[in-house]
C-alpha positions, 0 to 999 in steps of 0.5 A: 500500500505504501509503495502504491502511495509513493508511486502515485505521488511521484507520478503527480510530481512528474505531471506537475513538473511537465505542466509547468514546463509546458506553461513556461514554453507557451509563455515564452512563445506568447512573449515573443509574439507580443513583442513583435506585435508591439514593435510593428504597432510602433512602426505603424504609429510612426508611419501614420504620424509622419504621413499625417504631418506631411498631409498637413504641410501640403494643405498649407498655402505657400508663403 
């Protein structure tokens, strides 16, 4: 009976460790994707800002 309890406990510990490793991998992947999204969003905002600034300059009368 004690051997069965130890075996179940070890299996539980192994399962918890594998679950933690899987969550760590998922977290790392999502962090990489989120960083890429953040950078592309910044690039998009800079491009919109530059384009809006250029449009305002073209609408002004010369002189």
